[in-house]
C-alpha positions in Angstrom: 21.2 128.9 79.0 18.4 127.1 76.6 18.2 124.4 80.2 17.7 127.2 82.6 15.1 128.8 80.0 13.4 125.5 79.4 13.5 124.5 83.0 11.5 127.9 84.1 9.6 128.2 81.4 6.3 126.7 82.5 6.2 128.3 85.7 7.0 131.8 84.2 4.8 134.4 83.5 6.3 135.2 80.4 4.5 136.4 77.3 7.6 136.4 74.5 10.5 134.7 74.5 13.3 136.2 71.4 16.1 134.0 71.1 16.7 135.0 67.4 20.1 135.5 66.3 21.9 133.1 68.5 23.8 131.0 66.0 24.5 129.2 69.0 21.4 128.0 70.0 21.2 125.4 67.1 18.8 121.9 67.4 20.2 121.2 71.2 19.2 124.3 72.5 15.9 125.0 70.3 14.4 121.8 70.9 13.7 121.8 74.9 12.8 125.3 74.5 10.2 124.3 72.1 9.0 121.3 74.6 8.9 123.8 77.4 6.7 126.2 75.5 4.1 123.2 74.9 3.2 123.7 78.6 3.2 127.2 79.4 0.0 129.1 79.3 0.7 132.7 78.7 3.8 132.5 76.3 2.4 134.4 72.9 5.6 134.8 70.6 8.3 132.7 70.7 11.0 134.0 68.3 13.6 131.2 66.8 14.9 133.4 64.0 18.4 132.9 62.7 19.3 130.2 65.6 20.7 127.5 63.7 18.0 125.4 63.2 17.6 122.4 61.3 15.8 119.0 60.6 16.4 118.1 63.9 14.1 120.6 65.2 11.5 119.5 63.2 9.5 117.1 65.1 9.4 119.3 68.3 8.1 122.3 66.2 5.5 120.2 64.7 4.5 119.0 68.2 4.4 122.2 69.6 1.9 123.7 66.5 -0.2 120.5 66.8 -0.9 121.1 70.3 -1.7 124.6 70.4 -3.9 124.1 67.5 -5.7 121.6 69.9 -4.7 118.4 67.5 -2.7 117.1 70.7 0.1 114.6 69.0 2.2 114.2 66.4 1.5 112.4 62.6 2.8 109.1 61.9 5.9 109.2 60.3 9.5 107.9 59.6 12.1 109.5 62.2 14.8 109.3 59.3 12.5 111.2 56.8 11.8 114.7 58.5 10.8 116.4 55.4 8.4 113.8 54.9 7.0 113.8 58.2 6.6 117.7 58.5 4.6 117.3 55.2 2.1 115.3 56.6 1.7 117.5 59.6 1.4 120.0 57.3 -1.5 118.7 55.4 -3.2 117.6 59.1 -2.4 121.1 60.4 -5.5 122.2 58.3 -7.8 119.9 59.9 -10.4 121.4 61.9 -9.1 121.5 65.6 -11.3 119.2 67.5 -10.8 120.9 70.9 -9.7 124.4 72.5 -6.1 124.8 71.9 -3.9 124.3 74.5 -1.7 127.2 75.1 -1.2 130.7 74.2 1.0 131.1 71.4 0.1 133.2 68.5 3.1 133.7 66.6 6.4 131.6 66.3 9.0 132.7 64.0 11.9 130.1 62.3 12.8 131.9 59.5 16.5 132.4 58.8 17.4 129.2 59.7 18.3 127.6 56.1 18.5 123.8 57.1 14.8 123.7 58.3 13.4 121.8 55.7 10.8 123.5 53.8 7.9 121.7 55.3 8.6 122.8 58.3 8.5 126.4 57.2 5.6 125.9 55.1 3.6 124.4 58.3 4.4 127.3 60.5 3.6 129.7 57.9 0.4 127.8 57.6 -0.4 127.8 61.1 0.5 131.8 61.3 -2.4 132.2 59.0 -5.0 130.0 60.6 -4.2 132.6 64.1 -4.6 135.4 61.5 -8.1 133.9 60.5 -8.9 133.0 64.0 -8.2 136.6 65.3 -10.3 138.1 62.7 -13.4 136.1 62.7 -13.2 135.7 66.5 -12.7 132.2 66.4 
């Protein structure tokens, strides 16, 4: 399922994808979807809640959010310590973007993934707050 979704996602006019509650999705299904979402121009909401995500999804989530914010890349860090890398990403995510956001994503849901590092959940929460502020102030 995830291969079919990720293969067709960049070319579709999909605005919302909800795969929440799909405990069989896990990292192996979510990572290709997150990668495909990076190149999607109209996807506004991606719900990966309660989809059995773990630290293995951290880099893909970080890359998607940084791209959406206009950062264009990931922060440096050890691949063996995803929580530390995600923490550095959270800190760098608060930097003002230098270019227009690359996609339409305005909401990413990762709640209910108990094995997802807290730093990644905090990164998503901070990104969502920034999206709300931009919307309120027309930025």
